[in-house]
N, C-alpha and C positions, 0 to 999 in steps of 0.2 A: 576558382582559375588553378591550373597546376602548373603554377610560376613557381622558381625558385632563384634564391640570390644565392648562386656559389662563388668563392673564391674572391671575398672580400677583401679592399684593402682600408686598413684601420688608420688612421690619425688621431695623435692622441694630444689633447690642448687643455691647458689648465693654467690656476695660478699657483705660482712656486710657492706661496705662504700666503697667509689671509692678514696676519697681523706686519706691521713695522717692514711690510716691501721698499717702501721708497727711501727709511735710513740704508735698508740694503746696499739699494740699487745704487744710491750715491756713493757708498763705499767702493762699490764695483767700476762704477763708473770714471771716479777720481783712478783707480787705479790704472783701469783700461788707459788712460790718458796718458799717465805717466810714463807704462811700460811702452807705449807708442813713440813718447818724445825721446827714449831713451833706446829703444832696439833699433841700432844700426844696420844691424844683420837683416832685420823684418822691415826695415824701410826699405831696403835696396830690392830684397825679392818682389815686396809688394810693386815695386816701381815695373818690375817685369811682367809678373803675374796677375797684379791686382791695382791695372793704371788707375790713377785718381784716388786710390784709397788704402787702408792700410789693413793687413790681416799679419797675426803672430804665426800663422800654420806652418810657414817653412822657416821659423825660427824658434819661438817658444811655443810649442803645440801641445806641450802639457803642465800647463797653468796650475793647475788643482796639485802638483806638487812643489811650486814654487812660491804661493802665497798661502796665509791662512785664510784669506777671504775666499779665493778661488776653491781653497779645502771645506771651505763651511759652504759654499754652491752646492759641489761635489755630494756634500753629506745632505742637503736640502732635495736633490734631483734623486738620489737613490730613492726612494718610497715612489717617487711617480713612476721611474722606470719599471721597479719591481710589479708596478700595478699592471703597465702597460703590458708587460711581459705574461703577466697573470690572462691578461685579456686576450690576448694572441694563442694562450695555451700552449706555450711554449716548455718544453721538457729541458729543464734545465740542471737535473741530478748530477752532482759529480764534480760539476765545475762551476766557477763563480761567473757571473756576468758584472765585469766591473769597466770602470770609467777609463779609458786608456789615453784617450787625446782628450785636449780642451783649450781651445785658442780665441783670441778676439779678432771683431771685424766692427770697422770703422767706415762709413758708406757716406763720403761727402757726396755734393751736388752731382748729378748722372753717372756716379758709380753701379756698377754692375755686377751681379755674381753668375757668370753663365751657368748654363745647364750641366748636372753631374750625379754622381752618386759618391756613395762613400764604401768603396771596396774593404775586405777583408774586417769591417764592423759587422755587428749584428743590430744595435738598435743607435740611429743619431738622432741631434736635437739642436736645438735652439732657445736659448734665455735672451730674453729682450730687455735691454737694461736702459736704452733711451730710445725713443720711438715719436717723433713728435709727427702734430698730425697729418695725413698725408701722404705717408712714408710707406714705401711699399710693402707687400706681405710676402710670404714664401708659396711659390707655386708649383704644383705639383702636377707632374705629369699621367694620365692613365699608360700602366705599365704595360695594357695591350695593345698601345698606340700603331706598334706596327705590323700588327695580325688583321686591322679591319681590311681586309680585303675585298673591294667591290661594297662596301658598306656605305648607306645613303650619308647624307651630313645628318645631325641631330637637327631639329627643333631649335629655334632661338629660344624658346622658354622649358627647355626640356628639363627633365628633374636633376638635383645635383650631379646624383651618383652616374648619370649618362653623360656628362660632360668630360671632354677630353683634358680639360686643365680645370684645378680646383687651386685656389689661393686662399689661404690663411693668414688672418689679419698677424699683422705685426702690433703687438701691445705691449709696454714695459711693464715688469712684473710678469708675462705671461713664458711660459714654456711649450715648443710645440716637440712631438716625439714622432719618430716614424722609423719603418725599418728601412736599413742604411741602403738595400737594394734598389729603392726607390728614386728616381730621377727627379730632380728640382732644381728651381734657378730662383734668383733674386731679380726684378727687373729692376731699370735705372730709376738711381732714386731722382725725384723732379724737383725736390727741397734744396735750398741753400745749406738749411740746418742740417746734423750730420743723424746717421742712425748707425745705433750702437748696438751690438749682439754678443754674445759668446756660442760658440757652437762646441760641440762633443760627440765622440763616441764610445759606446759600449761596446766591448767583445765578448766573445764566450772562448775561454780558453780551454 
């Protein structure tokens, strides 16, 4: 059959590290809660822009420059971002691909993160710190969705690559990387237990 697969959309998912990840997560989790409890500006910003939850995006969005633990997270992430950039065949000669933003997200019961993308960045991602069983994953939108003129619906059992939405499971110790232009969201957390993650951007200067 003369069928080609063109214009693939790649998602990178892997363990941050194989050994001692729980100890590292405990350190990150402790700091995430400490920041939440003392970040008054972030609490106020979250009331307006992240109802019911907490994010340091509007107040402390460069945690890698403020904490040695988050600096260590950046160091661990760098090799994964490098591998993902290689798989995308990005030509990065002459300029560094470096972390520019890194912030905390804490999602209690029924908190949602609406559909969005990350403008002015190259590669974005999330590292999962605390993911109680049944918490929502990250949901990606097919970037061609607004161009499906007169297209019949897909079969219910269609192949994953043909679905309009794809969800990547949130699992503590895992990272998910994607190109920053991809629209994504996190559905409402159905659990009483909090879901804790750290999001970040890498930009090509």
